[in-house]
C-alpha positions as CSV (number, residue, x, y, z in Angstrom):
1,X,126.2,91.8,111.4
2,X,128.3,91.9,114.5
3,X,129.0,94.8,117.0
4,X,132.4,96.8,116.6
5,X,134.7,96.5,119.2
6,X,133.9,99.2,121.6
7,X,137.7,98.8,122.5
8,X,138.9,100.0,119.2
9,X,137.0,103.1,119.1
10,X,137.7,106.3,120.9
11,X,135.6,107.6,123.9
12,X,134.0,110.3,122.2
13,X,133.2,107.9,119.4
14,X,132.0,105.6,121.9
15,X,129.5,108.5,123.7
16,X,128.2,109.1,120.0
17,X,127.6,105.3,119.3
18,X,125.2,105.5,122.5
19,X,123.8,108.4,121.1
20,X,122.9,107.4,117.5
21,X,121.1,104.3,119.2
22,X,118.9,106.5,121.5
23,X,117.9,109.0,118.8
24,X,117.1,106.2,116.4
25,X,114.8,105.0,119.4
26,X,113.2,108.5,118.8
27,X,112.9,108.5,115.1
28,X,116.0,110.2,114.3
29,X,118.7,109.3,111.7
30,X,122.3,110.2,112.2
31,X,125.5,111.0,110.4
32,X,128.7,111.3,112.8
33,X,131.8,113.5,112.4
34,X,129.6,116.0,109.9
35,X,131.4,118.7,108.1
36,X,128.8,121.7,108.6
37,X,131.1,124.2,106.9
38,X,134.5,124.8,106.4
39,X,136.2,124.3,109.7
40,X,133.4,123.0,111.7
41,X,132.7,119.1,112.1
42,X,130.0,118.3,114.4
43,X,130.4,114.7,116.2
44,X,126.5,113.9,115.7
45,X,124.2,115.4,112.9
46,X,120.9,114.3,113.5
47,X,117.5,114.3,111.2
48,X,114.1,114.1,113.1
49,X,110.8,112.7,111.9
50,X,109.7,116.4,111.7
51,X,112.8,117.7,109.6
52,X,114.2,119.4,112.7
53,X,118.2,119.3,113.0
54,X,119.8,118.6,116.1
55,X,123.8,118.8,116.8
56,X,125.4,116.8,119.7
57,X,128.8,117.4,120.7
58,X,130.5,114.3,122.5
59,X,132.9,115.2,125.2
60,X,134.6,112.6,127.0
61,X,136.7,114.4,129.6
62,X,136.7,118.1,131.0
63,X,140.0,118.7,129.3
64,X,137.9,117.9,126.3
65,X,135.3,120.4,127.0
66,X,137.9,123.1,128.1
67,X,139.8,122.8,124.9
68,X,136.9,123.1,122.6
69,X,136.9,126.7,121.4
70,X,134.7,125.9,118.2
71,X,131.4,124.7,119.8
72,X,129.4,128.0,119.8
73,X,130.1,128.2,116.0
74,X,127.9,124.9,115.9
75,X,124.8,126.8,117.2
76,X,124.3,128.4,113.8
77,X,123.9,125.1,112.1
78,X,121.1,123.4,114.1
79,X,117.6,123.8,115.7
80,X,118.8,122.5,118.8
81,X,122.3,121.8,120.5
82,X,123.2,118.9,122.9
83,X,126.4,117.9,124.9
84,X,126.6,114.2,125.2
85,X,128.7,112.9,128.4
86,X,129.2,110.0,130.4
87,X,128.2,109.7,134.2
88,X,131.3,111.1,135.4
89,X,131.7,114.1,133.7
90,X,131.1,117.6,135.7
91,X,127.9,118.8,133.9
92,X,128.0,122.0,136.0
93,X,130.8,123.2,133.3
94,X,128.2,122.9,130.5
95,X,126.5,126.4,129.6
96,X,122.9,126.6,130.4
97,X,120.5,126.5,127.6
98,X,122.1,123.7,125.9
99,X,120.8,120.3,125.7
100,X,122.1,117.5,128.0
101,X,122.8,113.8,127.1
102,X,124.1,111.1,129.3
103,X,125.8,108.5,127.1
104,X,127.5,105.4,127.1
105,X,128.8,103.2,124.3
106,X,125.3,101.3,124.3
107,X,122.6,104.0,124.9
108,X,121.7,107.2,126.2
109,X,119.3,109.3,128.3
110,X,118.3,112.9,126.9
111,X,118.2,114.6,130.5
112,X,117.7,118.4,129.2
113,X,116.3,119.8,126.1
114,X,118.5,122.1,124.2
115,X,116.7,125.5,123.6
116,X,115.1,125.7,119.8
117,X,116.4,127.9,117.5
118,X,115.0,127.3,114.2
119,X,117.1,127.4,111.1
120,X,116.4,129.8,108.1
121,X,114.8,127.6,105.5
122,X,118.3,128.3,103.2
123,X,120.3,127.0,105.6
124,X,118.2,123.8,106.6
125,X,118.1,122.9,102.8
126,X,121.8,123.2,102.6
127,X,122.2,121.4,106.0
128,X,120.1,118.4,104.8
129,X,121.8,118.3,101.5
130,X,125.1,117.7,103.5
131,X,123.6,115.2,105.7
132,X,122.1,113.4,102.5
133,X,125.5,113.7,100.6
134,X,127.8,112.5,103.2
135,X,125.5,109.4,104.4
136,X,125.2,108.2,100.8
137,X,129.0,108.4,100.2
138,X,129.6,106.3,103.4
139,X,127.2,104.1,102.3
140,X,128.7,103.7,98.9
141,X,132.0,103.5,100.1
142,X,131.0,100.4,102.2
143,X,129.7,98.6,99.5
144,X,132.2,99.3,96.7
145,X,135.5,100.9,98.5
146,X,137.1,102.2,95.0
147,X,134.2,103.6,93.8
148,X,134.6,106.8,95.4
149,X,137.7,109.1,95.0
150,X,136.6,112.6,96.2
151,X,136.6,114.6,99.3
152,X,137.3,112.4,103.0
153,X,134.4,110.8,104.3
């Protein structure tokens, strides 16, 4: 299968692609642009080999970061939270305690591990169901675009 043209992707999508590639090398599976609850859509939701759930927010510029007023709401929906930025991003803007991933369109490097705040079992179950449902719908839509006539993927 050919590599999607990186130029057709937005800067945050390019970062997400590199993040997802790197997390796959660590045994994680990922879904991009996941609505975890009404009004909160994360850039990358990652499910780890031990069932851990990580949220990664991709920020392509200072303005992108400063204009994001919802990111603290994501903390209640993951075991660890990370920012993914490129090499030119001013990382001193990013809050302490959050994880840091340096990324480009092709790979990433985990520079700082986010603090752990384990999810409650009921929330973990709900989030894994959201993850599985969105991933399965997207796969089915690729194979049979006319099959699903439901919520946006």
